[in-house]
N, C-alpha and C positions, 0 to 999 in steps of 0.2 A: 629579479631573482626570487623575492619573497612571494610574489604573485604566482609564480610557477609551482611553488611548493604547497600553496594553500589547499588545492583540491586533494592532494595526497594526505595532508595532515588531517583534514576533515574525515576522509575515508578511514584513516587509521583510528581516529577517535570513535567513529561510529562502530567500527569492527570491535574495538575494545569494549564498548558499552554493551553491544549485543552478546559478546562472549561472556561478559560478567553476568548478564541477566540469565543466560542459559546455564551458566555454572551454578548460580543460586538456585535455579529450579531443580537441577540434577541433585544438588546437595540436599535440598529439602525433601525430595522423593526418597533419597537413600536414608535420611534420618527417619522418615515416616515408616519405611519398610522395617528398619531396625526396631523402632518402637512397637510396631504391630507384632513382629516375630517374638519380641520379648514378652509382650502382653499374652500372646498365645501360650508361650512356654510356661509362664508363671501360673496361668489358670488351667493348664493341662488341656489346652485346645489346639486346634490345627490352624495353619495359615496358608493361604494361597493368594498370589497377586491377581489371579484370574478367577472368574466366577465358574467354578466347576459343578455347582449345585443346581443352576438354573433358578436363581433367586426370584426373578420377576415372575416366572410361571408358578413357582412354589407359593409365593406370597401375594398373588394377584388379587386376592379378596380384600386386601387392605387398601383403604383410600390413600394412604401414604405412598403406596407403590404404583397406583394407577394414574398418577398425575402426568400431564404433559405428553411429550413424544420424544423420540430419540433417546430412550432410556438406556442406562448402562450401569452395571454394578462391577466393582473391582475391590481389591485388597480385602479379602474375606477371611475373618477369624471365625471358626465354627467348631462345633463339637457338643458334648453333653456335659451338663452341670446339674446341680441340685434342683433348680427350677424347671429344667427340661432341656430340649435341644435348642442351641443358641447359634445365631449367626449375626455377626457384626460386620458391616461392610460400608464402603463408600458407594454413593448412589447419585447419579446425575440425570437430569431431564431438561427439556426445553419447553418454554411456553411461548406461543405466538410464532409468527413466521416473518421472514424478511427483515425489514428495518425494525419491526416490533418484537423480534425474537429476544428472549432473555434466557440465559442459562442458569441453572440452579444445581448446587452440589450439597449433599447432606451426608452425615454419618447416621446410619440407622442400625439399631439392634432389634432383632425379632426373636422372641422366645416362644417355642411351641410347648404349651403346657399339656398335662395329661387330660384336663377337662376343659369344657367350653365356658366362655364368659359371655354375658350379655354385651351387645355392641355399645361402645361409647368412645368418644374422642375428646381431646382437650388441647387447647393452646391459648396463648395470650396475645391480645391485640387483634387488629383487623387482618383479613386474609381473603383472597379471591376464592379460596376453597372453603369458605365459612359454611358450616352446615345449616340446614333449614331449621327454624324453631328458635326458641329462647333458651339460652344456656343457664346453668347455675354456676355461680362463682364458688370455687373451692380453692382457698389460698389465692395464689396469684394467677390462676388459670380459669378460663371459661370451659365448662364441661357440658357436652351434649350426650344424651343417652336415649336409646330406643325405648327403654322401659323406665317409667318414672321411679319405680322402686330401686333401680340400679344406683341412683344418686345417693339415696339413703344408705345403701350397702357400702358404697365407696367411702362415705363419711364415717360409718361405723368401723370400717377396716383401718381407719387412720390414714387415708390417702393424702389428706391435707398436710401431714407431716412430711411425706415424700415430696409433695409439690413445693413446699416451702424451701427445701434443700436444693432444688433443681434450678438451673438458670432459666430466665424468663423466655428464652427463645426455643425451649424444648417443645416438641409436639408429641402427643400421646394417642394411642389407639388400642382398643381391645375388640377383637372380632373372632368369634368361635374360639378355637384353641390358641389363637395367635395374640400375643401382646407385643406392642412395638413402641419404641421411643426413638425420636429423631431430633437432630440438631443441625443447623447449617454448618458446613465444613469450614474450619478455621485453622490457622497455623499452630495453635496451642497443642503440643504433643500429648497433653494429658486428657484432651477431650474424649478420645475413644474409650479410655479406661473409665472415666467418670460416667460416660453414657452407659457402659456395660454394668457398672456397679448399680446405677439407678434403675436400670431395667430389671436386674435380678431382685432388687428390693421390691419393686413393683409386683413382680410375679409371686414373691413369697408373701406379700401383704394382702393381695386381693382375695376376696371371697370367691368361691366357686358355686355355681348353681347346684341344687340338689339333682338327683338322678332324673326325676321327671322333667325338670326344667331343661337339663342338658339334652334330653331326647328331643324336646321341642325346638332346640336351637340347631339341631343337625339337619 
């Protein structure tokens, strides 16, 4: 009699485990949506679970956006603030194919500023997307810049202070009028707001090239 009931028992246990896992995923997504809607409301921004802006095409000049394949953006908080037009969103892409494929998910904030900046990017540690050339260490991050004078400008602007306050897994990029900060997606509900605050501080702190330099960047 016991043997007859064992397959049904295992099937029931497996069903309960799957239902529990699905329930946790659904609950996490609902909490995330509530958090993002609340963030948008408090900062007088808009929220959409879908990408209504065409973020990949809009920000395709950024190295942060051009990585990998099978790219997707969702859960977009967007609008206008003191530093400029802002978009905070979830972003995923794949590297490799078949058995070597790896999926990556990030939170990214992009701010469109009124003026252009010299191109630079920064991150900590090794990466397959490591830029060519030798970086300069500013705080906990390695910084690469197209113009040598840009590194001095960043130091003079106090960027090291912003870097020291940020988690070590942040990635940074400035190109033209776009400033971007990204971090791997994680369950901490405070991550999007912290990223948004850091990106706004970056935009307000950075120097902007003078008119002649700005024309040469366009």
